[in-house]
VEXVEX-663062 format. One record per residue (C-alpha): residue number from 1; residue in three letters; x, y, z. Coordinates in steps of 0.1 Angstrom, whole numbers, plus 5000, padded with zeros to 4 digits. Layout:
REM residues N
pos/code/u/v/w
NUM/ALA/X/Y/Z $
...
//
This chain:
REM residues 65
pos/code/u/v/w
1/UNK/6356/6503/6601 $
2/UNK/6385/6497/6578 $
3/UNK/6395/6524/6553 $
4/UNK/6425/6531/6530 $
5/UNK/6430/6564/6549 $
6/UNK/6429/6549/6584 $
7/UNK/6459/6558/6604 $
8/UNK/6450/6544/6638 $
9/UNK/6420/6531/6658 $
10/UNK/6420/6530/6696 $
11/UNK/6404/6503/6718 $
12/UNK/6377/6528/6726 $
13/UNK/6369/6532/6689 $
14/UNK/6383/6566/6682 $
15/UNK/6400/6569/6648 $
16/UNK/6424/6591/6629 $
17/UNK/6420/6590/6591 $
18/UNK/6439/6608/6564 $
19/UNK/6418/6628/6540 $
20/UNK/6425/6649/6509 $
21/UNK/6452/6676/6509 $
22/UNK/6472/6659/6536 $
23/UNK/6447/6667/6564 $
24/UNK/6434/6644/6590 $
25/UNK/6401/6637/6607 $
26/UNK/6396/6624/6643 $
27/UNK/6363/6607/6650 $
28/UNK/6344/6589/6677 $
29/UNK/6309/6575/6675 $
30/UNK/6293/6609/6674 $
31/UNK/6318/6637/6666 $
32/UNK/6346/6643/6641 $
33/UNK/6373/6670/6642 $
34/UNK/6395/6681/6613 $
35/UNK/6433/6687/6619 $
36/UNK/6459/6702/6596 $
37/UNK/6487/6678/6607 $
38/UNK/6491/6643/6622 $
39/UNK/6506/6659/6654 $
40/UNK/6474/6680/6659 $
41/UNK/6452/6650/6652 $
42/UNK/6471/6630/6678 $
43/UNK/6466/6658/6704 $
44/UNK/6429/6659/6696 $
45/UNK/6427/6621/6699 $
46/UNK/6444/6623/6733 $
47/UNK/6420/6650/6745 $
48/UNK/6390/6630/6733 $
49/UNK/6403/6598/6750 $
50/UNK/6408/6613/6784 $
51/UNK/6381/6640/6783 $
52/UNK/6403/6667/6799 $
53/UNK/6435/6685/6795 $
54/UNK/6462/6691/6822 $
55/UNK/6463/6712/6845 $
56/UNK/6425/6714/6847 $
57/UNK/6421/6679/6859 $
58/UNK/6442/6686/6890 $
59/UNK/6426/6720/6900 $
60/UNK/6394/6706/6915 $
61/UNK/6392/6712/6953 $
62/UNK/6366/6701/6979 $
63/UNK/6346/6730/6991 $
64/UNK/6343/6734/7029 $
65/UNK/6308/6742/7039 $
//
């Protein structure tokens, strides 16, 4: 998908696009999120790419039965 408002596209297909009023939209194949700034759009893209946010990824522990 190539668009005049396209800011970036990742190898996984996620995109950041500029929309009206200087806002941005972050999309994958199924979901889109709106962001008020490019910084917030990049944070959302990072979260969508990795599927988690630190420190939650490191707080899993094996349960002893």
